PDB file as gemmi writes it, atoms N, CA and C in Angstrom:
CRYST1    1.000    1.000    1.000  90.00  90.00  90.00 P 1                      
ATOM      1  N   UNK A   1       0.954   9.922 -29.590  1.00  0.00           N  
ATOM      2  CA  UNK A   1       1.439   9.123 -30.737  1.00  0.00           C  
ATOM      3  C   UNK A   1       2.517   8.121 -30.293  1.00  0.00           C  
ATOM      4  N   UNK A   2       3.334   8.517 -29.352  1.00  0.00           N  
ATOM      5  CA  UNK A   2       4.391   7.664 -28.916  1.00  0.00           C  
ATOM      6  C   UNK A   2       3.841   6.324 -28.267  1.00  0.00           C  
ATOM      7  N   UNK A   3       2.738   6.464 -27.612  1.00  0.00           N  
ATOM      8  CA  UNK A   3       2.067   5.242 -26.968  1.00  0.00           C  
ATOM      9  C   UNK A   3       1.640   4.275 -28.077  1.00  0.00           C  
ATOM     10  N   UNK A   4       1.088   4.813 -29.140  1.00  0.00           N  
ATOM     11  CA  UNK A   4       0.572   3.962 -30.228  1.00  0.00           C  
ATOM     12  C   UNK A   4       1.769   3.256 -30.838  1.00  0.00           C  
ATOM     13  N   UNK A   5       2.861   3.984 -31.057  1.00  0.00           N  
ATOM     14  CA  UNK A   5       4.062   3.353 -31.709  1.00  0.00           C  
ATOM     15  C   UNK A   5       4.668   2.314 -30.749  1.00  0.00           C  
ATOM     16  N   UNK A   6       4.646   2.622 -29.468  1.00  0.00           N  
ATOM     17  CA  UNK A   6       5.192   1.617 -28.499  1.00  0.00           C  
ATOM     18  C   UNK A   6       4.299   0.357 -28.512  1.00  0.00           C  
ATOM     19  N   UNK A   7       3.042   0.487 -28.506  1.00  0.00           N  
ATOM     20  CA  UNK A   7       2.164  -0.665 -28.566  1.00  0.00           C  
ATOM     21  C   UNK A   7       2.343  -1.490 -29.871  1.00  0.00           C  
ATOM     22  N   UNK A   8       2.508  -0.725 -30.985  1.00  0.00           N  
ATOM     23  CA  UNK A   8       2.779  -1.404 -32.270  1.00  0.00           C  
ATOM     24  C   UNK A   8       4.065  -2.196 -32.146  1.00  0.00           C  
ATOM     25  N   UNK A   9       5.096  -1.575 -31.618  1.00  0.00           N  
ATOM     26  CA  UNK A   9       6.398  -2.319 -31.431  1.00  0.00           C  
ATOM     27  C   UNK A   9       6.238  -3.511 -30.559  1.00  0.00           C  
ATOM     28  N   UNK A  10       5.500  -3.449 -29.470  1.00  0.00           N  
ATOM     29  CA  UNK A  10       5.261  -4.659 -28.613  1.00  0.00           C  
ATOM     30  C   UNK A  10       4.461  -5.748 -29.380  1.00  0.00           C  
ATOM     31  N   UNK A  11       3.537  -5.318 -30.191  1.00  0.00           N  
ATOM     32  CA  UNK A  11       2.752  -6.348 -30.896  1.00  0.00           C  
ATOM     33  C   UNK A  11       3.680  -6.987 -31.979  1.00  0.00           C  
ATOM     34  N   UNK A  12       4.608  -6.216 -32.585  1.00  0.00           N  
ATOM     35  CA  UNK A  12       5.523  -6.774 -33.592  1.00  0.00           C  
ATOM     36  C   UNK A  12       6.486  -7.723 -32.909  1.00  0.00           C  
ATOM     37  N   UNK A  13       7.010  -7.397 -31.732  1.00  0.00           N  
ATOM     38  CA  UNK A  13       7.861  -8.260 -31.004  1.00  0.00           C  
ATOM     39  C   UNK A  13       7.255  -9.527 -30.559  1.00  0.00           C  
ATOM     40  N   UNK A  14       5.899  -9.429 -30.174  1.00  0.00           N  
ATOM     41  CA  UNK A  14       5.177 -10.600 -29.741  1.00  0.00           C  
ATOM     42  C   UNK A  14       4.892 -11.509 -30.936  1.00  0.00           C  
ATOM     43  N   UNK A  15       4.656 -10.945 -32.028  1.00  0.00           N  
ATOM     44  CA  UNK A  15       4.463 -11.725 -33.265  1.00  0.00           C  
ATOM     45  C   UNK A  15       5.781 -12.495 -33.660  1.00  0.00           C  
ATOM     46  N   UNK A  16       6.870 -11.762 -33.573  1.00  0.00           N  
ATOM     47  CA  UNK A  16       8.196 -12.401 -33.914  1.00  0.00           C  
ATOM     48  C   UNK A  16       8.499 -13.478 -32.874  1.00  0.00           C  
ATOM     49  N   UNK A  17       8.042 -13.388 -31.680  1.00  0.00           N  
ATOM     50  CA  UNK A  17       8.255 -14.330 -30.633  1.00  0.00           C  
ATOM     51  C   UNK A  17       7.343 -15.546 -30.695  1.00  0.00           C  
ATOM     52  N   UNK A  18       6.382 -15.477 -31.614  1.00  0.00           N  
ATOM     53  CA  UNK A  18       5.437 -16.571 -31.830  1.00  0.00           C  
ATOM     54  C   UNK A  18       4.166 -16.491 -31.101  1.00  0.00           C  
ATOM     55  N   UNK A  19       3.907 -15.296 -30.540  1.00  0.00           N  
ATOM     56  CA  UNK A  19       2.610 -15.094 -29.814  1.00  0.00           C  
ATOM     57  C   UNK A  19       1.588 -14.600 -30.834  1.00  0.00           C  
ATOM     58  N   UNK A  20       0.842 -15.571 -31.380  1.00  0.00           N  
ATOM     59  CA  UNK A  20      -0.077 -15.238 -32.445  1.00  0.00           C  
ATOM     60  C   UNK A  20      -1.406 -14.687 -31.951  1.00  0.00           C  
ATOM     61  N   UNK A  21      -2.109 -13.899 -32.629  1.00  0.00           N  
ATOM     62  CA  UNK A  21      -3.449 -13.365 -32.193  1.00  0.00           C  
ATOM     63  C   UNK A  21      -3.299 -12.459 -31.012  1.00  0.00           C  
ATOM     64  N   UNK A  22      -2.344 -11.517 -31.090  1.00  0.00           N  
ATOM     65  CA  UNK A  22      -2.109 -10.653 -29.824  1.00  0.00           C  
ATOM     66  C   UNK A  22      -2.809  -9.291 -30.013  1.00  0.00           C  
ATOM     67  N   UNK A  23      -3.647  -9.126 -31.003  1.00  0.00           N  
ATOM     68  CA  UNK A  23      -4.258  -7.848 -31.270  1.00  0.00           C  
ATOM     69  C   UNK A  23      -5.173  -7.279 -30.162  1.00  0.00           C  
ATOM     70  N   UNK A  24      -5.733  -8.188 -29.382  1.00  0.00           N  
ATOM     71  CA  UNK A  24      -6.655  -7.740 -28.319  1.00  0.00           C  
ATOM     72  C   UNK A  24      -5.980  -7.770 -26.949  1.00  0.00           C  
ATOM     73  N   UNK A  25      -4.708  -7.983 -26.920  1.00  0.00           N  
ATOM     74  CA  UNK A  25      -3.951  -7.960 -25.608  1.00  0.00           C  
ATOM     75  C   UNK A  25      -3.564  -6.575 -25.284  1.00  0.00           C  
ATOM     76  N   UNK A  26      -3.558  -6.265 -23.943  1.00  0.00           N  
ATOM     77  CA  UNK A  26      -3.163  -4.943 -23.462  1.00  0.00           C  
ATOM     78  C   UNK A  26      -1.640  -4.847 -23.458  1.00  0.00           C  
ATOM     79  N   UNK A  27      -1.111  -3.708 -23.295  1.00  0.00           N  
ATOM     80  CA  UNK A  27       0.280  -3.469 -23.196  1.00  0.00           C  
ATOM     81  C   UNK A  27       0.915  -4.395 -22.041  1.00  0.00           C  
ATOM     82  N   UNK A  28       0.281  -4.300 -20.893  1.00  0.00           N  
ATOM     83  CA  UNK A  28       0.740  -5.047 -19.806  1.00  0.00           C  
ATOM     84  C   UNK A  28       0.753  -6.595 -20.100  1.00  0.00           C  
ATOM     85  N   UNK A  29      -0.273  -7.050 -20.702  1.00  0.00           N  
ATOM     86  CA  UNK A  29      -0.331  -8.533 -21.033  1.00  0.00           C  
ATOM     87  C   UNK A  29       0.788  -8.870 -22.069  1.00  0.00           C  
ATOM     88  N   UNK A  30       1.002  -7.942 -23.051  1.00  0.00           N  
ATOM     89  CA  UNK A  30       2.071  -8.218 -24.039  1.00  0.00           C  
ATOM     90  C   UNK A  30       3.408  -8.270 -23.362  1.00  0.00           C  
ATOM     91  N   UNK A  31       3.638  -7.298 -22.485  1.00  0.00           N  
ATOM     92  CA  UNK A  31       5.031  -7.338 -21.779  1.00  0.00           C  
ATOM     93  C   UNK A  31       5.228  -8.569 -20.924  1.00  0.00           C  
ATOM     94  N   UNK A  32       4.173  -8.965 -20.231  1.00  0.00           N  
ATOM     95  CA  UNK A  32       4.189 -10.183 -19.414  1.00  0.00           C  
ATOM     96  C   UNK A  32       4.452 -11.424 -20.301  1.00  0.00           C  
ATOM     97  N   UNK A  33       3.710 -11.498 -21.388  1.00  0.00           N  
ATOM     98  CA  UNK A  33       3.885 -12.708 -22.243  1.00  0.00           C  
ATOM     99  C   UNK A  33       5.351 -12.734 -22.836  1.00  0.00           C  
ATOM    100  N   UNK A  34       5.782 -11.591 -23.231  1.00  0.00           N  
ATOM    101  CA  UNK A  34       7.168 -11.524 -23.795  1.00  0.00           C  
ATOM    102  C   UNK A  34       8.203 -11.930 -22.759  1.00  0.00           C  
ATOM    103  N   UNK A  35       8.032 -11.501 -21.529  1.00  0.00           N  
ATOM    104  CA  UNK A  35       8.867 -11.934 -20.429  1.00  0.00           C  
ATOM    105  C   UNK A  35       8.902 -13.381 -20.235  1.00  0.00           C  
ATOM    106  N   UNK A  36       7.714 -13.988 -20.317  1.00  0.00           N  
ATOM    107  CA  UNK A  36       7.556 -15.401 -20.112  1.00  0.00           C  
ATOM    108  C   UNK A  36       8.205 -16.211 -21.285  1.00  0.00           C  
ATOM    109  N   UNK A  37       8.086 -15.735 -22.505  1.00  0.00           N  
ATOM    110  CA  UNK A  37       8.672 -16.370 -23.593  1.00  0.00           C  
ATOM    111  C   UNK A  37      10.224 -16.297 -23.512  1.00  0.00           C  
ATOM    112  N   UNK A  38      10.633 -15.104 -23.008  1.00  0.00           N  
ATOM    113  CA  UNK A  38      12.100 -14.989 -22.784  1.00  0.00           C  
ATOM    114  C   UNK A  38      12.703 -15.926 -21.793  1.00  0.00           C  
ATOM    115  N   UNK A  39      11.848 -16.410 -20.849  1.00  0.00           N  
ATOM    116  CA  UNK A  39      12.245 -17.351 -19.882  1.00  0.00           C  
ATOM    117  C   UNK A  39      12.158 -18.806 -20.307  1.00  0.00           C  
ATOM    118  N   UNK A  40      11.605 -18.977 -21.581  1.00  0.00           N  
ATOM    119  CA  UNK A  40      11.472 -20.320 -22.145  1.00  0.00           C  
ATOM    120  C   UNK A  40      10.135 -20.927 -22.105  1.00  0.00           C  
ATOM    121  N   UNK A  41       9.068 -20.133 -21.795  1.00  0.00           N  
ATOM    122  CA  UNK A  41       7.703 -20.665 -21.774  1.00  0.00           C  
ATOM    123  C   UNK A  41       7.226 -20.696 -23.235  1.00  0.00           C  
ATOM    124  N   UNK A  42       6.456 -21.606 -23.634  1.00  0.00           N  
ATOM    125  CA  UNK A  42       5.925 -21.737 -24.928  1.00  0.00           C  
ATOM    126  C   UNK A  42       5.059 -20.492 -25.210  1.00  0.00           C  
ATOM    127  N   UNK A  43       5.190 -19.967 -26.436  1.00  0.00           N  
ATOM    128  CA  UNK A  43       4.474 -18.660 -26.736  1.00  0.00           C  
ATOM    129  C   UNK A  43       2.938 -18.690 -26.510  1.00  0.00           C  
ATOM    130  N   UNK A  44       2.275 -19.743 -26.838  1.00  0.00           N  
ATOM    131  CA  UNK A  44       0.758 -19.757 -26.687  1.00  0.00           C  
ATOM    132  C   UNK A  44       0.535 -19.885 -25.265  1.00  0.00           C  
ATOM    133  N   UNK A  45       1.260 -20.622 -24.466  1.00  0.00           N  
ATOM    134  CA  UNK A  45       1.030 -20.807 -23.046  1.00  0.00           C  
ATOM    135  C   UNK A  45       1.266 -19.492 -22.320  1.00  0.00           C  
ATOM    136  N   UNK A  46       2.280 -18.748 -22.732  1.00  0.00           N  
ATOM    137  CA  UNK A  46       2.582 -17.391 -22.207  1.00  0.00           C  
ATOM    138  C   UNK A  46       1.431 -16.455 -22.504  1.00  0.00           C  
ATOM    139  N   UNK A  47       0.871 -16.568 -23.616  1.00  0.00           N  
ATOM    140  CA  UNK A  47      -0.197 -15.750 -24.000  1.00  0.00           C  
ATOM    141  C   UNK A  47      -1.446 -15.967 -23.100  1.00  0.00           C  
ATOM    142  N   UNK A  48      -1.841 -17.287 -22.980  1.00  0.00           N  
ATOM    143  CA  UNK A  48      -2.988 -17.642 -22.082  1.00  0.00           C  
ATOM    144  C   UNK A  48      -2.751 -17.272 -20.706  1.00  0.00           C  
ATOM    145  N   UNK A  49      -1.541 -17.449 -20.149  1.00  0.00           N  
ATOM    146  CA  UNK A  49      -1.255 -17.140 -18.729  1.00  0.00           C  
ATOM    147  C   UNK A  49      -1.360 -15.614 -18.556  1.00  0.00           C  
ATOM    148  N   UNK A  50      -0.923 -14.887 -19.538  1.00  0.00           N  
ATOM    149  CA  UNK A  50      -0.888 -13.365 -19.438  1.00  0.00           C  
ATOM    150  C   UNK A  50      -2.294 -12.815 -19.535  1.00  0.00           C  
ATOM    151  N   UNK A  51      -3.159 -13.427 -20.200  1.00  0.00           N  
ATOM    152  CA  UNK A  51      -4.520 -12.888 -20.400  1.00  0.00           C  
ATOM    153  C   UNK A  51      -5.406 -13.107 -19.207  1.00  0.00           C  
ATOM    154  N   UNK A  52      -4.971 -13.901 -18.203  1.00  0.00           N  
ATOM    155  CA  UNK A  52      -5.820 -14.133 -17.056  1.00  0.00           C  
ATOM    156  C   UNK A  52      -5.899 -13.017 -16.147  1.00  0.00           C  
TER     157      UNK A  52                                                      
END                                                                             
């Protein structure tokens, strides 16, 4: 159950950071995209780069 809650938390943070449509992203992809947004990368660009 903790994993599910953690994933939900990551999805929430991604949504708040402007990464829309993140429901099919894995935990690793979400973490990577959030790091990139934190460094100033555009949210949608970070999403695309993380999904590769």
